[in-house]
Backbone as JSON Lines, residues from 0, in Angstrom:
{"i":0,"aa":"M","n":[2.84,5.56,8.45],"ca":[4.26,5.3,8.36],"c":[4.5,4.24,7.29]}
{"i":1,"aa":"S","n":[5.39,4.53,6.37],"ca":[5.68,3.56,5.31],"c":[6.71,2.54,5.79]}
{"i":2,"aa":"I","n":[6.64,1.38,5.2],"ca":[7.55,0.29,5.54],"c":[8.64,0.23,4.48]}
{"i":3,"aa":"V","n":[9.88,0.2,4.92],"ca":[11.01,0.03,4.02],"c":[11.18,-1.47,3.81]}
{"i":4,"aa":"E","n":[11.26,-1.87,2.56],"ca":[11.39,-3.29,2.26],"c":[12.81,-3.59,1.79]}
{"i":5,"aa":"Y","n":[13.27,-4.77,2.13],"ca":[14.59,-5.23,1.77],"c":[14.48,-6.6,1.11]}
{"i":6,"aa":"L","n":[15.4,-6.88,0.23],"ca":[15.55,-8.22,-0.34],"c":[16.77,-8.81,0.36]}
{"i":7,"aa":"I","n":[16.55,-9.79,1.21],"ca":[17.59,-10.31,2.09],"c":[18.49,-11.3,1.34]}
{"i":8,"aa":"D","n":[19.77,-11.14,1.52],"ca":[20.79,-11.97,0.89],"c":[21.06,-13.23,1.72]}
{"i":9,"aa":"T","n":[21.59,-14.24,1.08],"ca":[21.92,-15.5,1.74],"c":[22.82,-15.29,2.96]}
{"i":10,"aa":"N","n":[23.82,-14.43,2.83],"ca":[24.76,-14.23,3.95],"c":[24.05,-13.73,5.2]}
{"i":11,"aa":"I","n":[23.06,-12.88,5.05],"ca":[22.32,-12.38,6.21],"c":[21.6,-13.53,6.9]}
{"i":12,"aa":"L","n":[21.04,-14.44,6.11],"ca":[20.36,-15.62,6.69],"c":[21.36,-16.52,7.41]}
{"i":13,"aa":"I","n":[22.55,-16.64,6.86],"ca":[23.59,-17.46,7.51],"c":[24.03,-16.8,8.82]}
{"i":14,"aa":"Y","n":[24.22,-15.48,8.82],"ca":[24.58,-14.78,10.07],"c":[23.47,-14.98,11.12]}
{"i":15,"aa":"H","n":[22.23,-14.92,10.67],"ca":[21.08,-15.16,11.56],"c":[21.18,-16.56,12.17]}
{"i":16,"aa":"T","n":[21.45,-17.54,11.32],"ca":[21.55,-18.94,11.75],"c":[22.69,-19.13,12.74]}
{"i":17,"aa":"K","n":[23.78,-18.4,12.55],"ca":[24.94,-18.52,13.44],"c":[24.78,-17.73,14.73]}
{"i":18,"aa":"G","n":[23.65,-17.02,14.88],"ca":[23.35,-16.36,16.14],"c":[23.71,-14.89,16.23]}
{"i":19,"aa":"S","n":[23.98,-14.23,15.11],"ca":[24.27,-12.8,15.14],"c":[23.04,-12.04,15.62]}
{"i":20,"aa":"Q","n":[23.14,-11.4,16.78],"ca":[21.98,-10.74,17.38],"c":[21.43,-9.63,16.5]}
{"i":21,"aa":"I","n":[22.32,-8.89,15.84],"ca":[21.84,-7.8,14.99],"c":[20.99,-8.32,13.83]}
{"i":22,"aa":"T","n":[21.38,-9.46,13.25],"ca":[20.57,-10.01,12.16],"c":[19.32,-10.7,12.69]}
{"i":23,"aa":"I","n":[19.39,-11.29,13.86],"ca":[18.19,-11.88,14.47],"c":[17.13,-10.79,14.71]}
{"i":24,"aa":"D","n":[17.57,-9.65,15.26],"ca":[16.65,-8.54,15.5],"c":[16.12,-7.97,14.18]}
{"i":25,"aa":"F","n":[17.01,-7.81,13.21],"ca":[16.63,-7.23,11.92],"c":[15.59,-8.11,11.22]}
{"i":26,"aa":"I","n":[15.85,-9.4,11.12],"ca":[14.92,-10.3,10.44],"c":[13.63,-10.42,11.25]}
{"i":27,"aa":"G","n":[13.73,-10.42,12.57],"ca":[12.53,-10.45,13.41],"c":[11.61,-9.27,13.13]}
{"i":28,"aa":"N","n":[12.21,-8.09,12.98],"ca":[11.42,-6.9,12.65],"c":[10.8,-7.01,11.26]}
{"i":29,"aa":"L","n":[11.55,-7.53,10.31],"ca":[11.0,-7.7,8.96],"c":[9.82,-8.67,8.95]}
{"i":30,"aa":"I","n":[9.94,-9.75,9.7],"ca":[8.86,-10.73,9.78],"c":[7.62,-10.07,10.4]}
{"i":31,"aa":"A","n":[7.83,-9.29,11.45],"ca":[6.7,-8.62,12.11],"c":[6.0,-7.64,11.17]}
{"i":32,"aa":"Q","n":[6.75,-7.04,10.24],"ca":[6.19,-6.07,9.29],"c":[5.72,-6.74,8.0]}
{"i":33,"aa":"H","n":[5.82,-8.05,7.93],"ca":[5.46,-8.8,6.72],"c":[6.27,-8.34,5.52]}
{"i":34,"aa":"S","n":[7.54,-7.98,5.76],"ca":[8.39,-7.52,4.67],"c":[9.72,-8.29,4.63]}
{"i":35,"aa":"F","n":[9.66,-9.56,5.01],"ca":[10.82,-10.45,4.96],"c":[10.84,-11.05,3.56]}
{"i":36,"aa":"N","n":[11.68,-10.49,2.7],"ca":[11.71,-10.85,1.28],"c":[13.04,-11.49,0.91]}
{"i":37,"aa":"I","n":[12.95,-12.59,0.18],"ca":[14.14,-13.24,-0.36],"c":[13.83,-13.66,-1.8]}
{"i":38,"aa":"S","n":[14.88,-13.91,-2.55],"ca":[14.68,-14.42,-3.9],"c":[14.69,-15.95,-3.86]}
{"i":39,"aa":"I","n":[14.18,-16.55,-4.89],"ca":[14.22,-18.01,-5.0],"c":[15.67,-18.51,-5.0]}
{"i":40,"aa":"L","n":[16.57,-17.68,-5.54],"ca":[17.99,-18.05,-5.55],"c":[18.55,-18.09,-4.13]}
{"i":41,"aa":"T","n":[18.15,-17.14,-3.31],"ca":[18.59,-17.13,-1.91],"c":[18.04,-18.36,-1.18]}
{"i":42,"aa":"K","n":[16.8,-18.7,-1.44],"ca":[16.22,-19.9,-0.81],"c":[17.03,-21.14,-1.16]}
{"i":43,"aa":"I","n":[17.36,-21.29,-2.43],"ca":[18.14,-22.45,-2.88],"c":[19.52,-22.46,-2.24]}
{"i":44,"aa":"E","n":[20.19,-21.3,-2.25],"ca":[21.53,-21.22,-1.66],"c":[21.5,-21.52,-0.16]}
{"i":45,"aa":"F","n":[20.53,-20.93,0.53],"ca":[20.47,-21.07,1.98],"c":[20.14,-22.5,2.39]}
{"i":46,"aa":"L","n":[19.16,-23.09,1.76],"ca":[18.81,-24.47,2.13],"c":[19.86,-25.47,1.66]}
{"i":47,"aa":"G","n":[20.67,-25.08,0.67],"ca":[21.74,-25.94,0.19],"c":[23.07,-25.71,0.89]}
{"i":48,"aa":"W","n":[23.08,-24.78,1.85],"ca":[24.31,-24.46,2.6],"c":[24.83,-25.72,3.27]}
{"i":49,"aa":"D","n":[26.11,-25.97,3.17],"ca":[26.68,-27.24,3.65],"c":[27.02,-27.27,5.14]}
{"i":50,"aa":"K","n":[26.66,-26.25,5.89],"ca":[26.99,-26.21,7.33],"c":[25.77,-26.5,8.22]}
{"i":51,"aa":"H","n":[24.65,-26.88,7.63],"ca":[23.45,-27.16,8.42],"c":[23.63,-28.43,9.25]}
{"i":52,"aa":"T","n":[23.14,-28.39,10.49],"ca":[22.94,-29.61,11.26],"c":[21.52,-30.07,10.94]}
{"i":53,"aa":"P","n":[21.17,-31.31,11.23],"ca":[19.78,-31.72,10.96],"c":[18.74,-30.83,11.65]}
{"i":54,"aa":"D","n":[18.98,-30.5,12.93],"ca":[18.05,-29.64,13.65],"c":[18.08,-28.22,13.08]}
{"i":55,"aa":"G","n":[19.26,-27.73,12.77],"ca":[19.4,-26.4,12.2],"c":[18.72,-26.28,10.85]}
{"i":56,"aa":"F","n":[18.8,-27.33,10.05],"ca":[18.16,-27.33,8.74],"c":[16.65,-27.18,8.88]}
{"i":57,"aa":"E","n":[16.07,-27.89,9.85],"ca":[14.62,-27.78,10.08],"c":[14.23,-26.37,10.51]}
{"i":58,"aa":"K","n":[15.05,-25.76,11.37],"ca":[14.78,-24.39,11.81],"c":[14.89,-23.42,10.63]}
{"i":59,"aa":"C","n":[15.85,-23.67,9.75],"ca":[16.03,-22.8,8.58],"c":[14.85,-22.94,7.62]}
{"i":60,"aa":"K","n":[14.34,-24.14,7.46],"ca":[13.15,-24.33,6.62],"c":[11.97,-23.57,7.2]}
{"i":61,"aa":"Q","n":[11.82,-23.59,8.52],"ca":[10.73,-22.85,9.16],"c":[10.9,-21.35,8.96]}
{"i":62,"aa":"L","n":[12.14,-20.86,9.03],"ca":[12.41,-19.45,8.81],"c":[12.04,-19.06,7.38]}
{"i":63,"aa":"I","n":[12.43,-19.87,6.41],"ca":[12.15,-19.59,5.0],"c":[10.65,-19.55,4.73]}
{"i":64,"aa":"E","n":[9.88,-20.37,5.46],"ca":[8.43,-20.38,5.27],"c":[7.79,-19.03,5.63]}
{"i":65,"aa":"L","n":[8.49,-18.21,6.41],"ca":[7.97,-16.89,6.8],"c":[8.29,-15.81,5.77]}
{"i":66,"aa":"A","n":[9.08,-16.15,4.77],"ca":[9.54,-15.16,3.79],"c":[8.6,-15.05,2.61]}
{"i":67,"aa":"N","n":[8.58,-13.85,2.03],"ca":[7.97,-13.63,0.72],"c":[9.06,-13.99,-0.28]}
{"i":68,"aa":"I","n":[8.8,-14.95,-1.14],"ca":[9.83,-15.43,-2.06],"c":[9.55,-14.9,-3.45]}
{"i":69,"aa":"Y","n":[10.55,-14.2,-3.99],"ca":[10.44,-13.62,-5.32],"c":[11.11,-14.52,-6.34]}
{"i":70,"aa":"L","n":[10.36,-14.84,-7.37],"ca":[10.93,-15.59,-8.48],"c":[11.76,-14.65,-9.33]}
{"i":71,"aa":"V","n":[12.62,-15.19,-10.16],"ca":[13.49,-14.35,-10.98],"c":[12.68,-13.41,-11.86]}
{"i":72,"aa":"D","n":[11.59,-13.86,-12.44],"ca":[10.76,-13.01,-13.3],"c":[10.14,-11.85,-12.53]}
{"i":73,"aa":"D","n":[9.93,-12.0,-11.21],"ca":[9.35,-10.93,-10.4],"c":[10.24,-9.7,-10.36]}
{"i":74,"aa":"F","n":[11.53,-9.87,-10.57],"ca":[12.45,-8.73,-10.54],"c":[12.18,-7.75,-11.67]}
{"i":75,"aa":"K","n":[11.54,-8.22,-12.74],"ca":[11.25,-7.35,-13.88],"c":[10.31,-6.22,-13.49]}
{"i":76,"aa":"G","n":[9.56,-6.37,-12.43],"ca":[8.61,-5.35,-12.0],"c":[9.2,-4.27,-11.1]}
{"i":77,"aa":"I","n":[10.48,-4.35,-10.79],"ca":[11.11,-3.38,-9.91],"c":[11.6,-2.2,-10.76]}
{"i":78,"aa":"E","n":[11.02,-1.05,-10.52],"ca":[11.35,0.15,-11.3],"c":[12.83,0.49,-11.15]}
{"i":79,"aa":"G","n":[13.47,0.74,-12.29],"ca":[14.87,1.15,-12.3],"c":[15.86,0.0,-12.26]}
{"i":80,"aa":"L","n":[15.38,-1.23,-12.09],"ca":[16.27,-2.39,-12.05],"c":[16.33,-3.01,-13.43]}
{"i":81,"aa":"E","n":[17.52,-3.13,-13.95],"ca":[17.69,-3.76,-15.25],"c":[18.01,-5.23,-15.04]}
{"i":82,"aa":"V","n":[17.17,-6.1,-15.55],"ca":[17.37,-7.54,-15.44],"c":[18.02,-8.01,-16.73]}
{"i":83,"aa":"I","n":[19.17,-8.65,-16.6],"ca":[19.92,-9.08,-17.77],"c":[20.02,-10.6,-17.77]}
{"i":84,"aa":"N","n":[19.67,-11.2,-18.88],"ca":[19.83,-12.63,-19.06],"c":[21.11,-12.84,-19.86]}
{"i":85,"aa":"P","n":[22.17,-13.35,-19.26],"ca":[23.43,-13.48,-19.98],"c":[23.38,-14.48,-21.13]}
{"i":86,"aa":"F","n":[22.36,-15.31,-21.16],"ca":[22.26,-16.31,-22.21],"c":[21.4,-15.84,-23.38]}
{"i":87,"aa":"E","n":[20.72,-14.71,-23.22],"ca":[19.82,-14.23,-24.27],"c":[20.55,-13.96,-25.58]}
{"i":88,"aa":"K","n":[21.67,-13.27,-25.53],"ca":[22.43,-12.98,-26.75],"c":[22.96,-14.25,-27.38]}
{"i":89,"aa":"Q","n":[23.33,-15.21,-26.57],"ca":[23.82,-16.49,-27.09],"c":[22.69,-17.2,-27.84]}
{"i":90,"aa":"R","n":[21.47,-17.15,-27.3],"ca":[20.32,-17.77,-27.95],"c":[20.0,-17.1,-29.27]}
{"i":91,"aa":"E","n":[20.09,-15.75,-29.27],"ca":[19.8,-14.99,-30.48],"c":[20.82,-15.33,-31.58]}
{"i":92,"aa":"A","n":[22.07,-15.53,-31.19],"ca":[23.12,-15.83,-32.16],"c":[22.97,-17.21,-32.78]}
{"i":93,"aa":"T","n":[22.46,-18.15,-31.98],"ca":[22.32,-19.52,-32.48],"c":[20.94,-19.77,-33.1]}
{"i":94,"aa":"G","n":[20.06,-18.79,-32.89],"ca":[18.81,-18.75,-33.54],"c":[17.74,-19.61,-33.3]}
């Protein structure tokens, strides 16, 4: 049986933190399958979320430690995904 992998968005992590049972179950299944994937941008956004309590922040850090974290350059290896750097043309123009 093949495993379907997802790249989890910040909002899903926030719903999980707020106690949404559907997201708690979903992320729990992903963790069990070793397919809990987030981007480095999601990690930064989630840990920088301004609604954390001190205890909640620690729990969120523990949750993030269970994730496979993809750096921005890792996205280049996803077939069919076009990665665009909005600053590249600006750099080329200024030389």
